[in-house]
PAZAPA-4460 file (N, C-alpha, C; in steps of 0.05 Angstrom, whole numbers, plus 32768, in hexadecimal, padded with zeros to 4 digits):
% residues 136
    n_x    n_y    n_z   ca_x   ca_y   ca_z    c_x    c_y    c_z   seq   type   mol
   819B   820D   8053   8190   81F6   8061   818B   81E0   804D     1      M     A
   8196   81C8   8052   8193   81B1   803F   8178   81A3   8043     2      G     A
   8174   8190   8032   815C   8180   8033   815C   816E   804C     3      K     A
   8145   816A   8058   8142   8157   806E   8140   813B   8061     4      K     A
   814F   8128   806C   814F   810D   8062   813D   80FB   8073     5      S     A
   812B   80EE   8066   811A   80D9   8072   8122   80BF   8067     6      I     A
   812D   80AD   8077   8136   8094   806E   8124   807E   8079     7      I     A
   811C   806C   8067   810C   8054   806E   811E   803C   8069     8      I     A
   8123   802C   807E   8132   8013   807B   811E   7FFC   807A     9      L     A
   811F   7FEE   8063   810D   7FD7   805F   80F8   7FDD   804B    10      G     A
   80F5   7FCC   8036   80E1   7FD0   8021   80CD   7FB9   8021    11      A     A
   80C6   7FB0   8038   80B0   7F9D   803B   8096   7FAC   803A    12      G     A
   8081   7FA0   8043   8067   7FAE   8043   8067   7FC8   8053    13      F     A
   8073   7FC7   806B   8074   7FDF   807C   8085   7FF5   8070    14      G     A
   809C   7FEE   8067   80AE   8003   805B   80A3   800F   8042    15      G     A
   8098   7FFE   8031   808C   8009   8018   8074   801B   801E    16      L     A
   8064   8012   8031   804C   8022   8038   8055   803D   8043    17      R     A
   8068   803D   8055   8072   8056   8061   807D   8068   804B    18      A     A
   808C   805C   8038   8098   806C   8022   8082   8078   8011    19      A     A
   806D   8069   800A   8058   8073   7FF9   8048   808A   8007    20      M     A
   8042   8086   8020   8033   809A   802F   8043   80B4   8032    21      V     A
   805C   80B1   803B   806D   80C8   803E   8072   80D7   8023    22      L     A
   8076   80C7   800E   807A   80D3   7FF4   8062   80E4   7FEC    23      S     A
   804A   80D9   7FF0   8032   80E8   7FE9   802F   8101   7FFA    24      K     A
   8035   8100   8014   8034   8117   8026   8048   812C   801D    25      K     A
   8060   8123   8017   8075   8136   800F   806D   8145   7FF5    26      I     A
   8063   8136   7FE2   805C   8142   7FC8   8043   8154   7FCB    27      R     A
   8030   814B   7FDA   8017   815B   7FDC   801C   8174   7FEE    28      S     A
   802F   8173   7FFF   8036   8189   8011   804B   819B   8005    29      G     A
   8053   8196   7FEC   8068   81A6   7FDF   8082   81A7   7FEF    30      S     A
   8089   8190   7FFA   80A1   818E   800A   80B8   8180   7FFC    31      L     A
   80B5   817B   7FE2   80C9   816C   7FD3   80E4   817C   7FD2    32      A     A
   80E3   8196   7FD4   80FB   81A6   7FD4   810A   81A5   7FEE    33      E     A
   80FC   819E   8004   8108   819F   801E   810C   8183   802A    34      S     A
   8100   816E   801E   8102   8153   8029   810C   813F   8013    35      C     A
   811C   812D   801C   8125   8117   800B   811D   80FD   8018    36      E     A
   8110   80EC   8008   8105   80D2   8012   8116   80BC   8006    37      L     A
   8123   80AC   8017   8134   8096   800D   812B   807C   8019    38      I     A
   8128   8068   8008   8120   804D   8011   8138   803A   800C    39      L     A
   8140   802C   8021   8158   801A   801F   814F   7FFE   8026    40      I     A
   8157   7FEB   8015   8153   7FCF   801A   816A   7FBF   800E    41      D     A
   8170   7FA8   801A   8186   7F98   800F   817E   7F8A   7FF5    42      R     A
   8165   7F87   7FF0   815B   7F7A   7FD8   8151   7F90   7FC4    43      N     A
   8152   7F89   7FAB   8148   7F9C   7F97   812B   7F96   7F90    44      G     A
   811F   7F84   7F9F   8103   7F7C   7F9A   80F3   7F7A   7FB4    45      Y     A
   80D9   7F7C   7FB1   80C7   7F78   7FC7   80B9   7F5D   7FC3    46      H     A
   80BA   7F4C   7FD7   80AD   7F32   7FD6   8090   7F35   7FDF    47      T     A
   807E   7F2F   7FCD   8061   7F31   7FD3   8059   7F16   7FDF    48      Y     A
   805B   7F14   7FF9   8057   7EFA   8006   803B   7EEE   8003    49      T     A
   8026   7EFD   7FFF   800C   7EF0   7FFB   800B   7EDD   7FE2    50      P     A
   801D   7EE1   7FCF   801D   7ED0   7FB8   8032   7EB9   7FB9    51      T     A
   8040   7EB7   7FCF   8054   7EA1   7FD1   8047   7E86   7FCE    52      L     A
   802F   7E83   7FD7   8022   7E69   7FD4   801F   7E61   7FB7    53      Y     A
   801B   7E74   7FA5   8018   7E6E   7F89   8031   7E61   7F7E    54      E     A
   8048   7E6D   7F85   8062   7E62   7F7C   8067   7E46   7F89    55      A     A
   805F   7E43   7FA2   8064   7E2A   7FB0   8052   7E13   7FA7    56      A     A
   803A   7E1A   7F9D   8027   7E05   7F95   8025   7E01   7F77    57      T     A
   8034   7E0F   7F67   8033   7E0C   7F4A   8040   7DF2   7F42    58      T     A
   8034   7DE4   7F31   803F   7DCA   7F28   8058   7DCF   7F17    59      S     A
   8069   7DBA   7F16   8082   7DBC   7F07   807D   7DC3   7EEA    60      K     A
   8068   7DB7   7EDE   8061   7DBD   7EC2   805A   7DDA   7EBE    61      E     A
   804A   7DE5   7ECF   8042   7E01   7ECD   8059   7E13   7ED3    62      T     A
   806A   7E0C   7EE6   8081   7E1D   7EED   8093   7E21   7ED6    63      A     A
   8095   7E0E   7EC3   80A5   7E12   7EAC   809B   7E28   7E99    64      N     A
   8082   7E2E   7E9B   8075   7E41   7E89   8071   7E5C   7E95    65      Y     A
   8072   7E5F   7EAE   806E   7E7A   7EB9   8086   7E82   7ECA    66      C     A
   8089   7E9C   7ECB   80A0   7EA7   7EDB   8097   7EAB   7EF7    67      E     A
   809D   7E98   7F08   8094   7E98   7F24   809F   7EB1   7F33    68      L     A
   80B7   7EB9   7F2C   80C3   7ED0   7F3A   80B2   7EE9   7F36    69      K     A
   80A6   7EEC   7F1F   8096   7F03   7F19   807C   7F03   7F28    70      R     A
   8073   7EEC   7F32   805B   7EEA   7F41   805F   7EF5   7F5E    71      I     A
   8077   7EF0   7F69   807B   7EF6   7F85   808E   7F0D   7F8B    72      V     A
   809D   7F17   7F77   80AF   7F2D   7F7C   80AA   7F44   7F69    73      T     A
   80AE   7F5C   7F73   80AA   7F74   7F63   80C2   7F86   7F67    74      F     A
   80CE   7F90   7F51   80E6   7FA1   7F54   80DF   7FBB   7F62    75      P     A
   80EE   7FC1   7F77   80E9   7FD9   7F87   80EB   7FF3   7F76    76      I     A
   8100   7FF5   7F65   8101   800D   7F55   80E8   8013   7F44    77      P     A
   80DB   7FFE   7F3B   80C2   8002   7F2C   80AB   800A   7F3E    78      E     A
   80AB   8000   7F57   8096   8007   7F6A   8097   8025   7F71    79      I     A
   80B0   802F   7F76   80B3   804A   7F7F   80B8   805F   7F69    80      V     A
   80B8   8056   7F50   80BD   8067   7F39   80AA   807E   7F39    81      K     A
   80B4   8096   7F34   80A5   80AF   7F31   8095   80B6   7F4A    82      N     A
   809F   80AE   7F61   8091   80B5   7F7A   80A2   80C6   7F8D    83      R     A
   80B9   80CE   7F83   80CA   80DF   7F94   80D8   80CF   7FAA    84      G     A
   80DC   80B6   7FA5   80EA   80A4   7FB8   8103   809A   7FAB    85      I     A
   811A   809F   7FB9   8133   8094   7FAF   8138   8079   7FBC    86      R     A
   813D   8065   7FAB   8141   804A   7FB5   815F   8044   7FB4    87      F     A
   8169   8038   7FCA   8185   802F   7FCC   8184   8012   7FD4    88      I     A
   8190   8001   7FC3   8192   7FE5   7FC9   81AD   7FE1   7FD7    89      Q     A
   81AC   7FDC   7FF1   81C4   7FD8   8000   81BD   7FCC   801B    90      A     A
   81D1   7FC0   8027   81CE   7FB5   8042   81D8   7FCA   8056    91      E     A
   81CB   7FCC   806D   81D4   7FDF   8081   81E8   7FD1   8093    92      V     A
   81FF   7FDD   8097   8213   7FD2   80AA   820E   7FDC   80C6    93      N     A
   820D   7FF6   80CA   8208   8001   80E4   81F7   801A   80E2    94      T     A
   81EA   8021   80F9   81DB   8039   80FC   81E8   804A   8112    95      L     A
   81EC   8063   810D   81F4   8076   8121   81DC   8088   8126    96      D     A
   81CC   8080   813A   81B3   808F   813F   81B8   80AB   8149    97      L     A
   81CC   80AE   815A   81D2   80C9   8165   81DE   80DB   8150    98      Q     A
   81EF   80D0   813F   81FB   80E1   812A   81EA   80E3   8111    99      G     A
   81D5   80D2   810F   81C4   80D4   80F7   81D0   80C8   80DE   100      G     A
   81E0   80B3   80E1   81ED   80A6   80CB   81E5   8089   80C7   101      D     A
   81E3   8081   80AE   81DF   8065   80A7   81F7   805D   8097   102      I     A
   8205   8048   80A0   821D   803E   8092   8215   8025   8083   103      H     A
   8217   8027   8068   820F   8011   8057   8227   7FFF   8051   104      L     A
   8221   7FE6   804A   8236   7FD2   8043   8246   7FDB   802B   105      A     A
   823B   7FED   801B   8249   7FF7   8003   825F   800B   800A   106      T     A
   8260   8013   8024   8273   8027   802D   8267   8043   802E   107      G     A
   824F   8046   8023   8242   8060   8022   8236   8066   803E   108      E     A
   8237   807F   8046   822A   8088   805E   8215   809C   8056   109      N     A
   81FD   8099   8062   81E6   80AA   805C   81DD   80B7   8075   110      I     A
   81DA   80D2   8074   81D0   80E1   808B   81B1   80E0   808B   111      K     A
   81A5   80E0   80A2   8188   80E2   80A3   817F   80F5   80B9   112      F     A
   8168   8101   80B4   815B   8112   80C9   8145   8102   80D6   113      N     A
   8138   80F0   80C6   8123   80DF   80D0   8128   80C3   80C6   114      Y     A
   8123   80AF   80D7   8128   8094   80D0   8110   8082   80D6   115      L     A
   8108   8073   80C3   80F2   805F   80C6   80FE   8044   80C4   116      V     A
   80FB   8034   80D9   8106   8018   80D9   80EE   8005   80D2   117      L     A
   80F0   7FF9   80BB   80DB   7FE7   80B2   80E8   7FCD   80A8   118      A     A
   80F8   7FC1   80BA   8108   7FAB   80B2   80FC   7F8F   80B5   119      L     A
   80E2   7F8F   80BA   80D4   7F75   80BD   80C9   7F71   80D8   120      G     A
   80BF   7F59   80DD   80B1   7F53   80F5   80BB   7F39   8101   121      A     A
   80B5   7F34   8119   80BB   7F1B   8126   80A2   7F09   8124   122      E     A
   80A7   7EF0   811E   8091   7EDD   811B   8084   7ED8   8136   123      T     A
   8069   7ED7   8136   805A   7ED0   814E   8052   7EB3   814B   124      N     A
   805A   7EA2   815D   8054   7E86   815B   803B   7E7E   816B   125      Y     A
   802F   7E92   8178   8016   7E8F   8186   8016   7E78   819B   126      F     A
   802E   7E73   81A6   8031   7E5E   81BB   8029   7E42   81B1   127      D     A
   802B   7E3D   8197   8024   7E23   818C   803D   7E11   818F   128      I     A
   803A   7DFC   819F   8051   7DEA   81A4   805D   7DDF   818A   129      P     A
   8078   7DE2   8188   8087   7DD7   8171   8087   7DE8   8158   130      G     A
   8076   7DFD   8157   8074   7E0D   813F   808F   7E1A   8138   131      L     A
   809B   7E27   814C   80B5   7E35   8147   80CA   7E21   813D   132      K     A
   80CB   7E0A   814A   80E0   7DF7   8143   80DC   7DEA   8127   133      K     A
   80C2   7DE8   811F   80BC   7DD9   8106   80B2   7DEA   80EF   134      N     A
   80B7   7E04   80F1   80AE   7E15   80DB   80C5   7E27   80D1   135      S     A
   80C1   7E33   80BB   80D5   7E46   80B0   80CD   7E62   80B7   136      L     A
***
């Protein structure tokens, strides 16, 4: 009997949190021999959105001296290092939910037993007139 595969799609706040919690449960429950935890995201970094304002409001003079990218992005491999989480940087082409397959843009197919979809959220505009049209 092979390892059960738990795949998490998306390495935003939700995906990373799910990966960390599941990793801790797998390791504390001595399930590492029977479970494989894989995190997939199209980017190799996590954007820490609460600090985006720092990059956006930094003066041109200061921006020359600091690495703004390091303020708002963190490499995913460093975040999941030594946690029993395998990270794959790839875009998902298709999902075969019945067959338990994820088809990546790289041509690789990955089987899963359990799938967590953490691909982001839809913006709530709170019925504010013009907000959707005039915002990013």
